C-alpha positions in Angstrom: 15.0 -12.2 26.2 14.4 -9.6 23.5 11.4 -10.8 21.5 11.0 -7.6 19.4 11.1 -7.9 15.6 14.2 -6.8 13.8 12.9 -6.0 10.3 9.3 -5.2 9.1 8.9 -5.0 5.3 6.0 -2.5 4.6 5.6 -3.4 0.9 5.6 -7.1 -0.2 3.8 -8.0 -3.4 1.9 -11.3 -3.2 0.3 -12.4 -6.4 -2.5 -14.7 -7.7 -0.7 -17.6 -9.5 -3.5 -18.3 -12.0 -6.8 -16.5 -12.6 -8.8 -19.6 -11.8 -7.5 -19.5 -8.2 -9.8 -16.6 -7.4 -13.0 -18.4 -8.7 -13.8 -20.2 -5.4 -14.2 -16.8 -3.8 -16.0 -15.0 -6.6 -19.7 -15.2 -7.3 -20.3 -17.4 -10.4 -22.0 -14.7 -12.4 -18.6 -12.9 -12.6 -16.4 -15.9 -13.4 -16.4 -15.4 -17.2 -15.6 -11.7 -16.8 -12.7 -12.4 -14.5 -11.2 -15.1 -16.7 -11.6 -13.0 -19.8 -10.3 -9.7 -18.6 -9.0 -9.9 -15.0 -9.1 -6.6 -13.2 -9.8 -4.9 -16.6 -8.3 -1.5 -16.1 -6.0 -1.4 -19.1 -2.3 -1.8 -19.7 0.5 0.5 -18.8 3.8 1.7 -20.3 6.3 -0.8 -21.8 9.4 -1.5 -19.7 12.3 -3.3 -21.4 13.4 -4.9 -18.1 9.9 -6.0 -17.1 8.3 -5.6 -13.7 9.6 -8.6 -11.8 13.0 -9.8 -10.6 14.3 -12.6 -12.8 15.2 -14.7 -9.8 11.8 -14.4 -8.1 10.1 -17.1 -10.2 9.0 -19.9 -7.8 10.5 -23.4 -8.3 7.4 -24.6 -10.0 7.5 -21.8 -12.6 4.5 -19.9 -11.3 4.0 -16.1 -11.2 6.6 -14.3 -9.0 5.2 -13.6 -5.6 2.5 -16.3 -5.9 4.1 -19.1 -3.7 4.1 -18.4 0.0 6.7 -21.1 0.8 9.1 -19.9 -1.9 8.7 -16.3 -0.7 9.4 -17.2 2.9 12.7 -18.9 1.8 13.7 -16.5 -0.9 12.9 -13.2 0.8 12.0 -13.5 4.5 14.5 -16.1 5.7 17.3 -14.8 3.4 17.1 -11.2 4.9 15.9 -12.0 8.4 12.6 -10.2 7.9 10.1 -10.8 10.7 6.9 -9.5 9.1 5.8 -8.5 5.6 2.8 -6.3 4.9 1.3 -7.9 1.8 0.1 -5.3 -0.7 -1.1 -7.4 -3.6 -0.2 -7.5 -7.3 -2.2 -7.2 -10.4 -5.5 -6.3 -8.7 -4.6 -3.0 -6.9 -6.2 -1.0 -9.7 -9.6 -2.7 -9.5 -11.0 0.7 -8.5 -10.3 1.9 -12.0 -12.6 -0.7 -13.7 -15.6 1.2 -15.1 -18.0 -1.3 -13.5 -18.2 -0.6 -9.7 -20.2 -3.8 -9.1 -17.4 -5.8 -10.6 -14.8 -3.8 -8.7 -16.6 -4.6 -5.4 -16.9 -8.3 -5.9 -13.3 -8.7 -7.1 -12.0 -6.8 -4.1 -14.0 -9.0 -1.7 -13.0 -12.2 -3.5 -9.3 -11.1 -3.3 -9.6 -10.4 0.4 -11.1 -13.9 1.1 -8.4 -15.5 -1.1 -5.7 -13.6 0.8 -6.9 -14.9 4.1 -7.0 -18.5 2.9 -3.9 -18.6 0.8 -1.5 -16.3 2.6 -2.6 -15.3 6.1 -3.1 -19.0 7.0 0.3 -20.0 5.5 2.5 -18.2 8.0 2.3 -15.7 10.8 4.9 -13.5 9.2 2.3 -12.4 6.5 0.1 -9.5 7.4 -2.7 -8.5 5.1 -4.0 -5.3 3.5 -7.7 -5.0 2.9 -8.2 -4.2 -0.8 -11.1 -1.9 -1.5 -12.8 -0.4 -4.6 -12.5 3.3 -3.9 -14.9 4.1 -6.7 -17.8 3.0 -4.4 -16.9 4.4 -1.0 -20.0 3.2 0.8 -19.4 -0.4 -0.3 -15.7 0.0 0.4 -16.6 1.0 4.0 -18.7 -2.2 4.4 -15.8 -4.3 3.1 -13.4 -2.7 5.6 -15.9 -3.5 8.5 -16.2 -7.1 7.2 -12.5 -7.8 6.9 -11.2 -5.8 9.8 -12.5 -8.6 12.0 -9.5 -10.7 10.9 -6.6 -10.1 13.3 -3.9 -10.3 10.6 -5.5 -7.6 8.4 -3.4 -4.5 9.4 -4.4 -1.8 6.9 -6.6 -0.7 4.1 -5.1 -0.4 0.6 -6.2 1.3 -2.6 -4.5 2.4 -5.8 -3.1 5.9 -6.0 -4.6 6.4 -9.5 -8.1 7.9 -9.1 -10.7 10.2 -10.7 -10.6 12.6 -7.8 -8.2 13.8 -5.1 -8.3 11.7 -2.0 -9.1 14.6 0.4 -12.5 15.2 -1.2 -15.6 14.3 0.9 -16.6 11.6 -1.7 -14.0 9.3 -0.1 -14.7 10.2 3.6 -16.8 7.0 4.2 -13.6 5.0 3.6 -11.7 7.0 6.2 -14.5 6.9 8.7 -14.5 3.1 8.4 -10.7 2.8 8.7 -10.6 5.0 11.7 -13.5 3.1 13.3 -11.6 -0.1 12.9 -8.2 1.4 14.0 -6.6 0.8 10.6 -4.3 3.0 8.5 -5.1 3.7 4.8 -2.4 3.0 2.3 -2.1 3.9 -1.3 0.2 2.3 -3.9 1.3 3.6 -7.3 1.3 1.9 -10.7 -2.2 2.7 -12.0 -1.8 6.4 -12.8 -3.2 7.1 -16.3 -5.0 3.7 -16.5 -8.7 2.7 -16.5 -11.1 5.5 -15.5 -8.4 7.6 -13.8 -7.2 10.8 -15.3 -4.0 11.5 -17.1 -0.9 10.8 -15.0 0.3 14.4 -15.3 -1.6 17.8 -15.4 -0.5 18.1 -19.0 -1.3 14.7 -20.3 0.5 11.4 -20.9 4.2 10.7 -20.8 5.7 9.0 -23.8 7.8 6.3 -22.1 7.9 4.1 -19.0 10.9 6.1 -17.8 9.0 9.4 -18.0 6.0 7.9 -16.3 8.0 6.3 -13.5 10.0 9.5 -12.8 6.9 11.6 -12.3 4.8 9.3 -10.0 5.6 11.4 -6.8 3.6 14.3 -8.2 0.4 12.3 -7.7 1.3 11.7 -4.1 2.0 15.4 -3.6 -1.5 16.1 -5.0 -3.2 13.6 -2.7 -1.4 14.6 0.5 -2.1 18.3 -0.3 -5.8 17.4 -0.8 -6.0 15.3 2.4 -4.6 18.2 4.5 -6.4 21.1 2.9 -9.8 19.4 2.8 -9.6 18.8 6.5 -9.5 15.0 6.5 -7.3 14.9 9.6 -9.4 17.3 11.5 -12.5 15.2 10.7 -10.7 11.9 11.4 -8.1 12.8 14.0 -6.9 9.2 14.5 -6.4 8.4 10.8 -3.0 7.5 9.5 -2.2 7.6 5.8 0.6 5.6 4.2 2.1 6.7 0.9 3.8 3.5 -0.4 6.5 3.5 -3.1 6.3 7.2 -3.8 9.7 8.4 -2.7 10.6 10.8 0.1 12.6 13.8 -1.1 9.5 15.6 -2.5 7.9 16.0 1.0 10.0 18.9 2.4 9.2 21.0 -0.7 5.5 20.3 -0.3 5.5 21.0 3.4 7.3 24.4 3.0 5.0 25.5 0.1 1.8 24.5 2.0 2.9 26.3 5.2 3.9 29.5 3.3 0.7 29.7 1.3 -1.4 28.8 4.4 -0.2 32.0 6.1 -1.8 34.2 3.5 -4.7 32.0 2.3 -5.9 30.3 5.6 -9.3 31.9 5.3 -10.0 29.4 2.5 -9.5 26.5 4.9 -11.1 27.7 8.1 -11.4 24.2 9.4 -7.6 23.8 9.7 -6.3 24.6 13.2 -2.6 24.1 12.7 0.1 24.5 10.0 -0.3 22.0 7.2 3.2 20.5 7.9 2.0 19.6 11.4 -0.9 17.5 10.0 1.6 15.8 7.7 4.0 15.0 10.5 1.2 13.5 12.6 -0.8 11.6 10.0 1.4 10.7 6.9 3.9 7.9 6.7 6.2 7.0 3.7 8.0 3.9 2.7 11.6 3.8 1.6 11.5 2.0 -1.8 12.3 3.5 -4.2 14.4 5.7 -2.0 16.3 8.5 -3.7 20.0 8.0 -4.2 21.8 11.3 -4.4 25.4 11.6 -5.4 26.2 12.9 -2.0 24.7 10.3 0.4 24.5 12.8 3.2 21.9 14.8 1.3 19.4 12.0 2.2 20.0 12.5 5.9 19.4 16.2 5.3 16.0 15.3 3.7 15.1 13.5 6.9 16.0 16.5 8.9 13.9 18.7 6.6 10.9 16.5 7.1 11.3 16.8 10.9 9.8 13.5 11.7 11.9 10.4 12.3 8.7 8.4 12.9 7.4 8.9 9.4 9.4 6.5 7.3 9.2 2.7 7.1 11.4 0.2 5.3 10.0 -1.5 2.2 11.6 -3.8 -0.2 9.0 -3.9 -3.0 9.7 -7.6 -3.4 9.6 -9.2 -6.1 9.7 -6.1 -8.3 12.7 -5.1 -10.5 13.7 -2.2 -8.3 13.7 -4.3 -5.1 15.7 -2.9 -2.2 17.9 -5.1 0.0 17.4 -4.2 3.7 21.1 -5.0 4.4 22.3 -2.3 1.9 19.7 0.3 1.2 19.8 2.1 4.6 23.6 2.3 4.8 23.7 6.0 3.7 21.3 6.9 6.5 22.7 7.7 9.9 22.6 5.0 12.5 20.2 6.6 14.9 17.5 6.5 12.2 18.1 3.0 10.8 16.3 1.0 13.5 13.3 3.3 13.5 13.0 2.9 9.7 13.7 -0.8 9.6 11.3 -1.8 12.3 10.1 0.6 15.0 7.9 2.9 12.9 6.1 0.0 11.3 6.0 -1.9 14.6 4.1 1.1 16.2 1.8 1.7 13.2 0.7 -1.9 12.8 1.0 -3.1 16.5 3.6 -5.8 15.7 5.5 -5.6 19.0 6.6 -9.2 19.2 8.3 -11.6 16.7 5.8 -14.0 15.0 5.1 -17.5 16.3 6.7 -20.4 14.6 5.9 -20.5 10.9 3.5 -23.4 10.9 1.8 -23.8 7.5 -1.9 -24.3 7.5 -4.4 -25.5 4.9 -4.9 -23.2 2.0 -7.9 -25.0 0.6 -10.8 -22.6 0.1 -13.8 -23.6 2.2 -17.0 -24.1 0.2 -19.0 -21.7 2.4 -16.8 -18.6 1.9 -18.5 -16.0 -0.3 -17.7 -12.4 -1.0 -20.8 -11.1 0.9 -20.6 -12.9 4.2 -18.9 -11.4 7.3 -15.5 -12.7 8.1 -15.8 -15.2 11.0 -12.6 -15.1 13.2 -13.6 -18.5 14.8 
């Protein structure tokens, strides 16, 4: 009997229904701050269509993505999805709050809330450890604390930042992730917000459309930095996941890096291989929002240009407005790649080789002894 999963969704946005839901996990001294300002990293660009799908509001009227039972029925059961990697919503930019102490406690509280509210609700849900990348030493401790939970499958941080991710300032994060056998994922949406820099080298776009179009440039900058700064030589087992940043930009970056490396390799003597080789071994991408060229076969050509059929994972971005249906989005892609993208690449990255056990709901009541500073106890 084949017990392997059929679809793994690498980007599912679970949300906090009401700000007060986080209070049982947050030290009391920070309650007023959280209730007054939430993550506190500023607003973004206005979109006339909003952020969420209109049909994703749970039956009780709560925030889209905040009800595990509704999400199971509306998304997982509807599309036959075996596992979803939860990537959070509304708190991913906590690293861009100007107060690193606040960022640390909110990230820890969110992780404890995630365990109690989502990971105990169903075995189909797999968690991402949220960290405050503005304090890498504390972020490393948080990775060590939460990696003890068997359903935490990766580390996640926002792609908006004050510095490029290859710089040694962030290396404690990568050391902790590698030590615990977890990939590090980044997610867009916070570029130009909080204490991050402008979202483009020449400043701020005028509209949401401009901002949304140009997000892949930030991913290009981070991947370039990770390779050229020697992160993957220093941490040879580390995997880095670029969520929701598109795909078609990668061949251009690989070609440009390889060409320039041939003449300028003395500037990066720690690199022992061509930059594109590091990218193929250590970088993974997710499909949503996948490019939609007029000639669908051009997308297959992009996969050939990348040269790595193991590098891309399916993602739906549920419940956001530009959600991708797994039954439709991969139709332009040739058949020999579809299963790898739908399930096999994520299965290998996250170690999800068997379908989940029966979805038996468990208690989601927060225990009184859970605090943001104690180690997670698997027992």
